[in-house]
C-alpha positions as a Python dict, from the first residue, in 0.01 Angstrom:
ca = {
    (1, 'M'): (0, 0, 0),
    (2, 'L'): (271, 122, 237),
    (3, 'E'): (397, 413, 23),
    (4, 'F'): (455, 629, 330),
    (5, 'L'): (744, 395, 423),
    (6, 'E'): (944, 448, 103),
    (7, 'G'): (1180, 711, 245),
    (8, 'A'): (1161, 594, 607),
    (9, 'D'): (1451, 479, 822),
    (10, 'P'): (1506, 100, 803),
    (11, 'M'): (1439, 64, 1176),
    (12, 'I'): (1105, 247, 1146),
    (13, 'K'): (1016, 29, 847),
    (14, 'T'): (1090, -277, 1060),
    (15, 'F'): (866, -151, 1338),
    (16, 'W'): (582, -95, 1087),
    (17, 'Y'): (633, -435, 921),
    (18, 'I'): (604, -596, 1265),
    (19, 'A'): (322, -374, 1398),
    (20, 'I'): (71, -424, 1118),
    (21, 'P'): (62, -807, 1102),
    (22, 'S'): (97, -850, 1479),
    (23, 'S'): (-192, -608, 1536),
    (24, 'L'): (-412, -794, 1287),
    (25, 'I'): (-328, -1130, 1444),
    (26, 'F'): (-393, -986, 1792),
    (27, 'I'): (-736, -862, 1681),
    (28, 'I'): (-819, -1202, 1531),
    (29, 'Q'): (-705, -1378, 1851),
    (30, 'A'): (-916, -1141, 2063),
    (31, 'I'): (-1225, -1203, 1851),
    (32, 'M'): (-1169, -1579, 1862),
    (33, 'T'): (-1129, -1563, 2240),
    (34, 'F'): (-1449, -1366, 2289),
    (35, 'I'): (-1658, -1596, 2069),
    (36, 'G'): (-1512, -1906, 2235),
    (37, 'I'): (-1318, -2076, 1957),
    (38, 'D'): (-976, -2013, 2107),
    (39, 'G'): (-893, -2363, 2229),
    (40, 'G'): (-520, -2290, 2220),
    (41, 'D'): (-275, -2154, 1971),
    (42, 'G'): (-196, -2496, 1823),
    (43, 'L'): (175, -2425, 1817),
    (44, 'H'): (427, -2597, 2038),
    (45, 'S'): (789, -2516, 2105),
    (46, 'D'): (1028, -2741, 1917),
    (47, 'F'): (1291, -2786, 2188),
    (48, 'D'): (1335, -2965, 2519),
    (49, 'S'): (1325, -2759, 2834),
    (50, 'D'): (1238, -2773, 3202),
    (51, 'L'): (942, -2543, 3150),
    (52, 'D'): (606, -2662, 3280),
    (53, 'A'): (442, -2751, 2949),
    (54, 'D'): (126, -2873, 3122),
    (55, 'G'): (78, -2545, 3309),
    (56, 'P'): (-202, -2302, 3237),
    (57, 'F'): (19, -2086, 3019),
    (58, 'Q'): (358, -2125, 2854),
    (59, 'L'): (635, -1873, 2806),
    (60, 'F'): (702, -1976, 2445),
    (61, 'S'): (366, -1966, 2271),
    (62, 'F'): (231, -1797, 1962),
    (63, 'R'): (5, -1574, 2175),
    (64, 'N'): (302, -1453, 2383),
    (65, 'L'): (503, -1392, 2066),
    (66, 'I'): (222, -1172, 1934),
    (67, 'N'): (195, -991, 2270),
    (68, 'F'): (569, -923, 2267),
    (69, 'L'): (573, -807, 1903),
    (70, 'L'): (273, -582, 1964),
    (71, 'G'): (439, -403, 2256),
    (72, 'F'): (779, -398, 2083),
    (73, 'S'): (665, -254, 1752),
    (74, 'W'): (416, 3, 1875),
    (75, 'T'): (661, 130, 2139),
    (76, 'G'): (922, 178, 1868),
    (77, 'L'): (676, 370, 1656),
    (78, 'A'): (537, 576, 1943),
    (79, 'F'): (877, 692, 2070),
    (80, 'Q'): (1064, 735, 1740),
    (81, 'E'): (1034, 1114, 1753),
    (82, 'L'): (1131, 1141, 2121),
    (83, 'I'): (1423, 897, 2129),
    (84, 'H'): (1668, 949, 1846),
    (85, 'N'): (1925, 698, 1972),
    (86, 'K'): (1832, 374, 1788),
    (87, 'A'): (1990, 144, 2047),
    (88, 'L'): (1801, 311, 2331),
    (89, 'L'): (1478, 296, 2129),
    (90, 'A'): (1530, -76, 2060),
    (91, 'I'): (1601, -145, 2430),
    (92, 'L'): (1287, 42, 2536),
    (93, 'A'): (1084, -150, 2277),
    (94, 'V'): (1217, -484, 2407),
    (95, 'V'): (1139, -384, 2767),
    (96, 'V'): (783, -281, 2683),
    (97, 'G'): (731, -594, 2469),
    (98, 'S'): (847, -806, 2764),
    (99, 'G'): (614, -603, 2986),
    (100, 'F'): (321, -694, 2760),
    (101, 'V'): (402, -1063, 2812),
    (102, 'A'): (430, -1010, 3189),
    (103, 'I'): (94, -830, 3196),
    (104, 'F'): (-61, -1117, 3000),
    (105, 'F'): (77, -1368, 3254),
    (106, 'S'): (-61, -1159, 3540),
    (107, 'V'): (-406, -1130, 3382),
    (108, 'M'): (-416, -1504, 3309),
    (109, 'K'): (-314, -1582, 3667),
    (110, 'Q'): (-603, -1370, 3797),
    (111, 'I'): (-846, -1532, 3553),
    (112, 'N'): (-734, -1879, 3661),
    (113, 'K'): (-810, -1786, 4023),
    (114, 'L'): (-1174, -1756, 3919),
    (115, 'A'): (-1172, -2128, 3838),
    (116, 'E'): (-1052, -2231, 4187),
    (117, 'D'): (-1292, -2428, 4402),
    (118, 'N'): (-1327, -2222, 4719),
    (119, 'T'): (-1629, -2410, 4846),
    (120, 'F'): (-1621, -2414, 5224),
    (121, 'T'): (-1606, -2748, 5400),
    (122, 'I'): (-1564, -2766, 5774),
    (123, 'D'): (-1272, -3011, 5736),
    (124, 'K'): (-1062, -2725, 5592),
    (125, 'A'): (-1066, -2569, 5938),
    (126, 'V'): (-862, -2849, 6098),
    (127, 'N'): (-510, -2733, 6203),
    (128, 'Q'): (-606, -2368, 6151),
    (129, 'V'): (-564, -2098, 6414),
    (130, 'A'): (-882, -1927, 6530),
    (131, 'E'): (-993, -1662, 6778),
    (132, 'V'): (-1255, -1743, 7041),
    (133, 'Y'): (-1559, -1524, 6977),
    (134, 'L'): (-1792, -1656, 7248),
    (135, 'T'): (-1637, -1822, 7554),
    (136, 'I'): (-1597, -2196, 7520),
    (137, 'P'): (-1695, -2377, 7845),
    (138, 'Q'): (-1487, -2664, 7983),
    (139, 'H'): (-1524, -3018, 7846),
    (140, 'N'): (-1887, -3143, 7824),
    (141, 'A'): (-2031, -2814, 7957),
    (142, 'G'): (-2153, -2664, 7630),
    (143, 'K'): (-2016, -2493, 7325),
    (144, 'G'): (-1880, -2155, 7225),
    (145, 'K'): (-1790, -1991, 6897),
    (146, 'V'): (-1465, -1920, 6714),
    (147, 'L'): (-1372, -1698, 6419),
    (148, 'V'): (-1150, -1872, 6164),
    (149, 'S'): (-1023, -1748, 5827),
    (150, 'I'): (-1043, -2005, 5548),
    (151, 'N'): (-978, -1923, 5183),
    (152, 'G'): (-979, -1553, 5262),
    (153, 'S'): (-1322, -1565, 5425),
    (154, 'V'): (-1386, -1539, 5800),
    (155, 'K'): (-1629, -1797, 5935),
    (156, 'E'): (-1803, -1804, 6273),
    (157, 'L'): (-1826, -2168, 6381),
    (158, 'D'): (-1939, -2357, 6691),
    (159, 'A'): (-1658, -2505, 6898),
    (160, 'I'): (-1596, -2723, 7202),
    (161, 'T'): (-1285, -2817, 7395),
    (162, 'N'): (-1161, -3139, 7552),
    (163, 'S'): (-986, -2934, 7821),
    (164, 'N'): (-1112, -2902, 8180),
    (165, 'E'): (-1079, -2523, 8170),
    (166, 'R'): (-1295, -2273, 7991),
    (167, 'I'): (-1144, -2069, 7708),
    (168, 'P'): (-1241, -1699, 7728),
    (169, 'S'): (-1326, -1468, 7437),
    (170, 'G'): (-1027, -1326, 7253),
    (171, 'T'): (-805, -1631, 7316),
    (172, 'M'): (-620, -1779, 7019),
    (173, 'V'): (-683, -2151, 6971),
    (174, 'R'): (-581, -2426, 6730),
    (175, 'I'): (-853, -2639, 6573),
    (176, 'T'): (-762, -3004, 6630),
    (177, 'G'): (-1063, -3184, 6488),
    (178, 'V'): (-1429, -3189, 6394),
    (179, 'T'): (-1705, -3389, 6566),
    (180, 'S'): (-1974, -3578, 6377),
    (181, 'G'): (-2210, -3293, 6466),
    (182, 'N'): (-1988, -3040, 6285),
    (183, 'L'): (-1850, -2890, 6605),
    (184, 'L'): (-1488, -2784, 6602),
    (185, 'I'): (-1262, -2928, 6871),
    (186, 'V'): (-1012, -2664, 6983),
    (187, 'E'): (-724, -2625, 7225),
    (188, 'K'): (-544, -2319, 7360),
    (189, 'I'): (-224, -2220, 7186),
}
């Protein structure tokens, strides 16, 4: 089956013996992920550590092992003709394999952000800093508007003050509370 490896360098043989099964397993994992039967890799590390085992992803998992081996083996094969120093080739392969794991962590972190609940509730505005958009009159004389950034989104909300002085547009204020009528209570910073 792998006759082309008969006269190959032992290091190149090793890269091929790692690349073929890790590629097949990666393809199977990808298919399982896309059709929704990838509930986890089912393997757990067999040692005690301070790693967050309940986190969304673990450093020592079967999927990360496959990601590392995929990057490691294919880098070794891709650069065998360019880098003749075996130690340098092995170091590059380890670096790229580790990079594959880091990229996987980064992608998973971004995917997990999609599951965050960023529903806006006015209570999230309390203790935030805002900018007065429309002048806020003194206490009991009406309401104005402020611009406040919550969860990366800027909201324009009605605001009042308990102060006896009006707060002009462009002034920075701190939101101290919310009334029962969903008006923000603000004070000058």
